[in-house]
C-alpha positions in Angstrom: 0.0 -0.1 -0.1 1.6 3.3 -1.1 2.0 5.8 2.2 0.5 8.8 1.7 2.1 10.5 4.5 3.5 12.9 2.2 0.6 14.2 0.5 -0.8 17.4 1.6 -4.3 18.5 1.5 -5.4 21.3 -1.0 -5.8 24.5 0.5 -9.4 24.9 -0.8 -10.2 21.4 1.1 -8.4 22.4 4.5 -9.7 25.8 4.5 -13.3 25.3 3.5 -15.9 26.7 5.1 -18.1 24.7 8.0 -20.5 27.2 9.2 -22.4 30.4 7.3 -20.3 32.7 9.3 -16.9 31.5 7.6 -18.3 32.0 4.4 -16.9 35.1 2.9 -18.1 37.8 0.7 -21.8 36.3 0.4 -23.3 38.2 3.4 -26.5 38.6 1.1 -26.9 35.0 1.1 -25.7 33.9 4.3 -27.6 36.3 6.7 -31.0 35.4 5.3 -30.5 31.7 5.4 -29.4 32.3 9.4 -32.3 33.9 9.8 -35.0 31.5 8.2 -33.2 28.5 10.4 -33.2 30.5 13.4 -37.1 30.9 12.9 -37.7 27.7 11.8 -39.0 28.6 8.1 -37.8 25.9 6.1 -38.2 25.7 2.2 -38.6 22.3 0.6 -36.4 23.5 -2.2 -33.6 26.0 -2.7 -31.7 27.0 -5.9 -28.2 28.5 -5.3 -26.8 30.3 -8.4 -23.7 32.3 -9.1 -19.6 32.0 -10.4 -17.6 28.7 -9.7 -15.9 29.0 -6.9 -17.5 31.3 -4.8 -19.4 28.9 -2.2 -22.4 27.5 -3.6 -21.9 23.5 -2.8 -19.8 24.5 0.6 -23.2 26.7 1.6 -25.5 24.0 0.4 -23.7 21.3 2.8 -23.5 23.7 6.0 -27.4 24.0 5.1 -27.9 20.3 5.5 -25.6 20.6 8.6 -27.6 23.0 9.9 -30.7 21.1 9.2 -29.8 18.0 11.0 -27.8 18.9 13.7 -28.8 17.4 17.4 -29.8 20.9 18.2 -30.9 22.3 15.0 -32.2 23.2 13.1 -30.0 26.3 13.7 -27.6 28.7 12.2 -24.8 27.4 14.3 -24.2 23.5 14.0 -22.5 22.1 17.3 -19.8 20.1 15.4 -19.8 17.4 17.9 -22.9 15.4 17.2 -22.2 12.7 14.7 -24.5 14.5 11.9 -22.3 17.8 12.3 -18.7 15.3 12.3 -19.6 13.5 9.4 -20.9 16.8 7.4 -17.4 18.4 8.6 -15.5 19.5 5.5 -13.1 16.8 5.8 -15.7 14.4 6.9 -16.5 11.0 5.3 -20.1 12.5 4.7 -23.7 11.4 5.9 -25.8 8.4 4.8 -28.8 11.2 4.7 -27.4 13.8 2.9 -26.9 12.7 -1.2 -24.9 14.8 -3.4 -25.7 14.0 -7.1 -23.4 15.3 -10.0 -25.9 16.1 -12.6 -23.0 16.3 -15.4 -23.0 12.7 -15.3 -26.7 11.8 -14.0 -29.1 14.3 -15.6 -30.8 11.9 -18.0 -34.4 10.6 -17.3 -33.7 7.2 -15.7 -31.6 9.2 -13.3 -34.4 11.2 -12.2 -36.9 8.5 -11.8 -34.2 6.4 -9.7 -34.1 9.4 -7.3 -37.6 9.8 -7.3 -38.2 6.2 -6.0 -35.7 6.7 -3.5 -36.8 10.2 -2.4 -39.9 8.9 -0.4 -37.7 6.6 2.0 -37.3 8.0 5.2 -34.3 9.1 6.4 -32.0 6.9 8.4 -31.1 8.6 11.2 -31.2 12.5 11.0 -34.4 14.9 10.8 -34.1 15.5 7.3 -32.8 13.7 3.7 -31.3 16.5 1.8 -30.6 15.9 -2.0 -27.8 18.2 -3.4 -28.1 18.5 -7.0 -24.9 20.0 -8.6 -24.1 21.4 -12.0 -28.5 21.5 -11.9 -28.3 23.3 -15.5 -26.9 20.3 -16.9 -30.2 18.1 -16.0 -32.4 17.8 -19.5 -36.0 18.6 -19.8 -36.9 15.0 -19.5 -34.9 14.8 -16.0 -36.6 18.1 -14.8 -40.2 16.8 -16.1 -39.5 13.7 -13.9 -39.0 15.6 -11.0 -41.6 18.2 -11.3 -43.9 16.7 -8.9 -41.7 15.3 -6.5 -40.1 19.0 -6.1 -43.5 20.5 -6.3 -45.0 18.2 -3.4 -41.9 16.6 -1.5 -42.7 14.3 1.8 -41.9 16.8 5.0 -38.5 14.8 6.1 -37.4 15.9 2.2 -35.2 18.7 0.9 -33.6 20.0 -2.5 -31.0 21.9 -2.7 -29.8 22.6 -6.7 -26.5 24.4 -7.2 -25.7 25.7 -10.6 -23.6 28.3 -12.7 -26.2 29.3 -15.0 -29.7 29.4 -13.6 -31.6 30.7 -17.0 -31.3 27.0 -18.2 -32.7 25.4 -15.4 -36.2 24.7 -16.3 -38.7 27.2 -15.3 -41.5 25.3 -13.7 -38.6 24.2 -11.3 -37.3 27.4 -10.5 -40.5 28.9 -9.6 -40.7 26.5 -6.9 -37.5 27.0 -4.9 -35.9 29.8 -3.1 -33.1 31.5 -5.2 -30.1 32.8 -3.4 -27.6 34.3 -6.2 -24.1 34.1 -5.1 -21.6 36.6 -6.5 -18.2 37.2 -7.0 -15.9 37.6 -3.6 -14.4 41.1 -3.6 -11.1 42.0 -3.3 -11.0 43.2 -0.4 -12.2 40.2 1.3 -10.6 38.1 -0.7 -7.0 39.4 0.1 -7.7 39.6 4.1 -8.8 35.7 3.6 -5.4 35.0 1.8 -3.3 36.7 4.4 -5.0 34.9 7.3 -4.2 31.3 5.4 -0.4 32.6 4.9 -0.3 33.4 8.3 -2.0 29.8 9.7 0.9 28.3 6.7 3.7 29.9 8.6 4.7 31.1 5.1 6.3 34.6 4.2 4.9 36.0 1.1 6.0 39.6 -0.2 2.8 42.2 -0.1 2.9 42.4 -3.9 2.2 39.0 -4.5 -1.0 38.7 -2.8 -2.9 41.3 -5.6 -1.8 39.0 -8.1 -2.9 36.2 -6.9 -6.8 38.2 -5.9 -6.4 39.3 -9.7 -5.5 36.0 -11.0 -8.0 34.2 -9.3 -10.9 36.7 -10.6 -12.9 36.7 -7.3 -13.7 32.9 -7.2 -12.0 31.6 -3.7 -11.7 28.1 -4.9 -9.3 29.6 -7.9 -7.4 31.7 -5.8 -6.6 29.4 -3.2 -5.1 26.9 -6.0 -3.1 29.7 -7.2 -1.8 30.5 -3.7 -1.5 26.7 -2.8 1.0 26.8 -5.9 3.0 29.2 -5.0 3.5 28.3 -1.4 4.6 24.8 -2.6 7.4 26.3 -4.7 8.5 29.0 -1.9 12.1 29.1 -1.1 13.7 29.9 2.0 12.8 33.7 1.6 9.1 32.9 1.2 7.3 33.7 -2.1 8.7 36.7 -3.8 7.1 39.3 -6.3 9.7 38.0 -9.3 8.9 34.0 -8.4 5.3 34.9 -8.8 5.6 37.0 -11.7 7.4 34.3 -13.5 4.9 31.8 -12.6 1.6 33.3 -13.3 2.9 34.9 -16.2 1.9 38.5 -15.8 3.4 41.4 -16.8 6.0 42.9 -14.7 5.0 46.3 -12.8 7.9 47.8 -14.0 7.2 47.1 -17.4 4.1 48.9 -17.6 5.1 51.6 -15.4 8.0 52.2 -18.0 5.4 52.0 -20.8 3.0 54.6 -19.4 6.2 57.1 -18.8 7.0 56.8 -22.0 3.5 57.5 -23.7 3.7 60.6 -21.0 7.0 61.7 -22.1 6.5 61.3 -26.1 9.3 59.4 -26.2 8.6 56.9 -29.4 12.3 55.0 -28.4 11.4 54.2 -25.3 7.9 52.9 -26.0 9.1 50.6 -28.4 12.0 49.5 -26.2 9.2 48.0 -23.9 7.5 46.5 -26.3 10.8 44.4 -27.4 11.3 43.8 -23.8 8.2 42.2 -23.1 8.7 40.0 -26.1 12.2 39.0 -25.3 10.8 38.2 -21.6 9.1 35.5 -23.1 5.5 37.6 -21.8 2.5 37.1 -23.9 1.7 40.6 -25.8 -2.2 39.7 -25.2 -1.7 39.5 -21.5 0.3 42.4 -21.8 -2.2 44.6 -23.5 -4.9 43.5 -20.8 -2.8 44.3 -18.1 -2.1 47.9 -19.8 -5.9 48.1 -19.9 -6.1 47.6 -16.5 -3.0 50.8 -15.6 -5.2 52.9 -17.7 -8.6 51.8 -15.8 -6.5 52.7 -12.5 -5.2 56.0 -14.2 -8.7 56.9 -15.1 -10.1 56.3 -11.9 -7.4 58.3 -9.7 -8.1 61.1 -12.7 -11.7 61.3 -11.8 -11.1 60.4 -7.8 -7.7 61.7 -6.7 -8.6 59.6 -3.4 -9.3 56.7 -5.2 -6.6 54.4 -3.4 -7.6 55.7 0.2 -11.4 54.6 -0.6 -10.6 51.3 -1.9 -11.4 52.1 -5.4 -7.9 50.7 -6.9 -6.1 47.8 -5.4 -2.6 49.0 -4.9 0.5 49.9 -2.4 0.6 53.5 -1.1 4.1 54.4 -3.2 2.8 52.5 -6.1 -0.6 54.7 -6.1 1.1 57.7 -5.6 3.2 57.0 -8.9 0.1 56.3 -10.5 -1.5 59.5 -9.6 1.6 61.4 -10.9 1.1 59.4 -14.5 -2.5 60.5 -14.3 -1.7 64.0 -14.1 1.0 63.9 -16.5 -1.6 62.3 -19.0 -5.0 64.1 -18.4 -8.0 62.6 -18.1 -9.2 62.3 -22.3 -5.8 61.2 -23.4 -5.9 58.0 -20.4 -9.5 57.3 -22.2 -8.3 57.2 -26.0 -5.4 55.2 -24.6 -8.0 52.7 -23.1 -10.3 52.7 -26.2 -7.5 52.2 -28.5 -6.0 49.0 -26.1 -9.7 47.4 -25.5 -10.5 47.6 -29.8 -6.7 46.0 -30.1 -7.6 43.3 -27.9 -10.5 42.4 -29.5 -8.1 42.5 -32.8 -5.3 40.1 -31.2 -8.0 37.5 -31.4 -6.8 34.6 -33.4 -4.1 37.0 -34.9 -0.9 35.4 -36.1 1.4 38.4 -35.0 0.5 39.5 -31.9 3.6 41.8 -31.1 2.5 43.4 -34.5 -1.0 44.7 -33.6 0.7 45.7 -30.2 3.0 47.9 -31.8 0.2 49.4 -34.3 -2.3 50.3 -31.3 0.9 52.1 -29.5 1.8 53.6 -32.9 -2.3 54.9 -32.7 -1.5 56.0 -29.1 1.3 58.2 -29.9 -0.6 59.7 -33.5 -3.7 62.0 -32.3 -2.8 64.1 -35.2 -3.6 61.2 -37.7 -7.1 60.7 -36.3 -10.2 63.1 -36.3 -12.5 61.1 -33.9 -13.7 63.2 -31.0 -11.2 61.6 -28.3 -8.1 62.3 -30.7 -9.0 65.9 -30.4 -9.6 66.0 -27.1 -6.3 64.6 -26.5 -5.1 67.4 -28.8 -7.4 70.1 -26.7 -5.4 69.3 -23.6 -1.5 69.6 -24.7 -3.2 73.2 -26.0 -4.7 73.8 -22.5 -1.6 72.3 -20.8 0.8 74.7 -22.9 -1.6 77.4 -21.7 -2.4 77.0 -18.5 1.5 76.7 -18.5 2.6 79.7 -20.1 -0.4 81.5 -17.7 -2.6 84.6 -18.2 -0.5 87.9 -19.5 0.2 90.5 -16.5 -2.5 92.8 -17.2 -1.4 96.1 -17.9 -2.2 99.7 -16.8 -4.5 100.0 -19.9 -5.8 96.6 -19.5 -7.0 97.0 -15.9 -8.1 100.3 -16.7 -10.2 99.0 -19.6 -11.8 96.4 -17.1 -12.8 98.8 -14.7 -16.3 99.6 -16.0 -17.2 96.2 -16.9 -16.3 95.3 -13.4 -18.3 97.7 -11.4 -22.0 96.5 -10.6 -23.6 99.4 -11.0 -22.8 102.9 -12.3 -23.7 105.9 -10.0 -25.7 108.5 -11.7 -24.4 111.9 -11.5 -26.4 114.4 -8.7 -26.1 117.4 -11.0 -25.1 118.3 -14.9 -22.5 119.9 -15.4 -22.8 123.5 -14.8 -22.0 126.4 -17.0 -19.0 127.4 -15.3 -17.0 124.3 -16.5 -15.7 126.7 -19.3 -13.3 129.2 -17.4 -12.5 132.5 -18.6 -9.1 133.1 -20.1 -8.1 135.1 -17.2 -9.1 132.8 -14.5 -6.9 130.9 -12.6 -6.6 127.0 -12.4 -7.5 125.7 -9.2 -5.0 123.0 -7.9 -5.2 119.6 -9.0 -5.7 118.0 -5.8 -8.7 120.5 -4.7 -11.7 118.9 -6.8 -13.0 115.7 -5.8 -12.3 113.0 -8.1 -15.9 111.4 -8.1 -17.3 114.8 -9.2 -15.3 114.8 -12.3 -16.8 111.6 -13.8 -19.4 111.8 -16.7 -22.1 109.8 -17.8 -20.6 109.6 -21.6 -18.0 112.0 -22.8 -18.9 114.3 -25.8 -15.6 115.2 -26.8 -14.2 114.0 -30.2 -11.9 110.7 -30.6 -8.5 110.7 -29.0 -9.5 113.3 -26.6 -10.4 112.9 -23.0 -12.9 115.4 -21.8 -11.7 118.1 -19.6 -12.5 118.0 -16.0 -14.5 121.0 -14.6 -12.5 123.7 -13.4 -9.1 122.5 -15.1 -6.9 124.8 -17.3 -7.5 124.1 -21.4 -3.7 123.2 -21.0 -3.7 120.6 -18.7 -4.6 117.9 -21.2 -4.6 114.0 -20.0 -1.2 113.3 -20.9 -1.0 109.9 -23.1 0.0 106.7 -21.4 3.6 105.9 -20.5 4.8 104.0 -23.4 5.8 100.2 -22.4 9.8 99.5 -22.5 10.6 96.8 -25.1 11.5 94.1 -22.6 8.0 94.5 -21.1 6.8 94.2 -25.1 8.5 91.0 -25.5 7.2 89.5 -22.4 3.6 90.5 -22.6 1.9 88.3 -25.4 -0.7 87.1 -26.4 -2.7 84.5 -23.8 -1.1 81.2 -24.5 1.9 82.3 -25.9 4.9 81.0 -24.0 7.4 83.4 -21.8 10.7 82.8 -20.4 8.3 82.4 -17.0 6.1 80.1 -18.6 9.2 77.7 -20.0 11.0 78.2 -16.5 7.8 76.0 -15.2 8.0 73.4 -18.2 12.1 73.3 -17.7 12.1 70.0 -15.2 9.7 67.8 -17.4 11.9 69.2 -20.4 15.1 68.3 -18.4 13.2 64.8 -17.8 13.2 63.9 -21.7 16.7 65.4 -22.4 18.0 62.7 -20.1 16.5 60.1 -22.0 18.3 61.0 -25.5 21.4 62.6 -24.3 22.7 62.6 -20.6 25.8 64.8 -21.5 23.2 67.6 -22.4 21.3 66.9 -19.3 24.5 67.8 -17.6 25.3 70.9 -19.1 21.8 72.3 -19.0 22.5 72.2 -15.1 24.8 75.3 -15.2 22.1 76.9 -17.9 18.8 78.9 -17.1 16.6 80.6 -19.5 16.8 84.4 -19.3 14.7 85.6 -22.3 11.8 83.7 -24.6 11.0 86.0 -27.6 8.4 84.2 -30.1 10.1 81.0 -31.3 14.1 82.1 -29.7 14.9 81.1 -26.2 18.1 82.6 -24.7 20.0 80.9 -22.3 22.6 82.0 -19.9 25.5 79.8 -19.1 29.1 80.2 -17.8 31.4 81.4 -20.2 33.5 77.9 -20.1 30.5 75.7 -20.8 28.5 78.3 -22.9 30.5 76.9 -26.5 30.1 73.1 -25.5 26.1 73.8 -24.9 25.5 75.6 -28.0 26.7 73.0 -30.3 24.5 71.6 -32.8 24.4 68.0 -31.0 23.3 69.7 -27.9 21.0 72.0 -29.1 19.1 70.0 -31.4 18.4 67.5 -28.5 17.1 70.4 -26.2 14.7 71.8 -29.1 13.5 68.0 -29.9 12.6 68.0 -26.0 11.0 71.1 -26.1 8.8 70.4 -29.0 7.6 67.3 -27.3 6.9 69.1 -24.1 5.3 72.1 -25.3 5.1 71.8 -29.0 6.0 74.2 -31.9 9.5 74.7 -33.7 12.4 76.5 -31.7 15.6 77.8 -32.0 18.1 78.2 -29.2 20.7 80.6 -28.2 23.3 80.5 -25.4 24.6 83.5 -24.0 28.1 82.9 -22.3 28.4 86.6 -21.0 26.7 86.6 -17.8 25.9 85.0 -14.9 23.2 82.3 -14.5 21.9 83.6 -10.7 18.5 85.3 -10.3 19.9 88.7 -11.0 21.0 87.7 -14.7 17.5 86.5 -15.3 15.5 90.0 -14.6 15.4 92.3 -17.7 17.4 95.6 -16.9 15.1 98.3 -15.8 14.6 100.7 -18.5 15.5 104.5 -18.0 13.4 106.6 -17.4 11.9 108.7 -20.6 12.0 112.6 -20.3 8.9 114.2 -19.8 7.0 116.5 -22.1 8.3 119.8 -22.9 6.2 122.3 -20.8 3.9 124.2 -22.2 4.5 128.0 -22.0 0.7 128.4 -21.4 0.5 126.7 -18.6 0.5 128.1 -15.5 0.8 125.2 -13.0 3.4 123.2 -11.7 4.9 120.6 -14.4 4.6 117.1 -12.8 6.4 113.8 -13.5 4.9 111.8 -16.1 4.4 108.8 -13.4 2.2 111.4 -11.0 0.0 112.2 -14.0 -0.7 108.9 -15.2 -2.0 108.2 -11.6 -4.2 110.9 -11.6 -5.9 109.9 -14.8 -9.2 108.7 -14.4 -9.6 105.1 -15.2 -13.0 105.4 -16.3 -12.4 108.1 -18.6 -8.8 106.1 -19.7 -11.3 103.2 -20.4 -13.3 105.2 -22.8 -10.4 107.0 -24.6 -9.0 103.0 -24.9 -12.5 102.1 -26.9 -12.3 104.7 -29.0 -8.5 104.5 -30.4 -8.6 100.7 -30.3 -12.2 99.5 -31.5 -13.2 102.9 -33.2 -16.1 103.5 -30.8 -17.9 107.2 -31.1 -20.3 108.6 -28.5 -23.8 108.1 -29.2 -25.5 111.5 -29.6 -27.8 112.5 -26.8 -31.1 113.9 -27.7 
């Protein structure tokens, strides 16, 4: 006789549930059954349906154990009586609990034999229980033979049908049962159950391994325990390592997924296709890699929509991995990730039956990197996200004095009505002395709408004819260059994007990346970027081999084409970045007819009424003319 001392019991049999309290992830079924047993409301037929390995047959045995316990019917079997010990997970079985596999005993003859035996009373226990597994395999003739028995059984008879396809069970049979649908076990409950088993087995398992087992099990407790049993059997002195689990389960290493997503975010085509080559060279299935990549895009979509998705349990990832994925979602954008997921999903369908899955994988990567070649809404949204990203990085231009003055009447909620019309004394005689500019109240000098001709501000009350509104000070050329249209990148916006540009430069040339550590952007006018670097490094940095790498990186980050100018004459400190203060422009020549004291241009500009200045801008820039009052 063979020695079986070295044969271990499979984990899914060793840790099979013995009571309803031990069934995991099926509280919506176990709680009603427990209450029914407590209230002694026992039905004559039950239908347990759901995916494989989720606890249907185990729950049927627990139900039979609870019904025939010496203290029963009870939701908590004692585990001591003969019936409880015989119906335990590893027990020999009871003569009054009959399990039938309908896959091999589903014909009409089997149903007739069951019908004849069912009328005999139980030998010892309270109920005679028939557990019919894979009930959907029973033929229509077999169900018809059982119909009368299931409809009007003896008082001691209980049927429990277990099936994965309840729709195939005859409708007349299904209508005479209490239907309890089982579900897939949630990942959180499954992971806690696996951790408890690993602790009981005294085997060390690295934390990233359990999510792989849960995902491979697909919500089935039996499948997950079978996979864990295989990993524990092959564990070395260090326990179950992540590398061994990845190699044994055939899943894609998370590092390859991270490299692919990072390369797509950086727009690095060489890294994208290099990752595909590493996947194939490592022996991974391109279909499995595409499926795992789609799972990553799903996590990124959730992180983009719900930043705290990891804390809420919407994604199953360690804290450091969740932080990295959150950064990936931010860099890609919701629209881009959604388009990537749609492309990968379509490619997975195309991979079915293909003779070259690697070719399909490379083609889907090409489609992901070319949104300009597509005209669908997803590609347009990805291109819009790039433009919005550039606009956000550029920022809104600083409001000038004229722009702020023009915005004043629009932002004011209401315009105060004048208290009285302008008195005729506003026209001062030539010999009258001009009052001091600070004497009149500025609020009393405003008018509802000026009637003066274009390019001429209305004269304030009591002012001398020569005291005209001075023109706004001219903007220095340095300020004109930095205040472009909205969305145009200036030096400040490029400095904000500079770390990302350096990361892409590093992928192409580490030498150029090292040289740029000593350079700084000093100016950006149009497509010309001026860098300031020490004189010893400026010549090397200005070489075409370095500037071409920098231009390519700028194009990938912000788009467009750029020219690079390296200035080696100054320092790279903050003082070199700021533009020199323009020289003070001389004020206008004094008018001999004006008896008032000449003021500096800046002081006169500060005393200009913003509303009058706004009206002047409307007349000068837009050609507006006042409406004649009738």
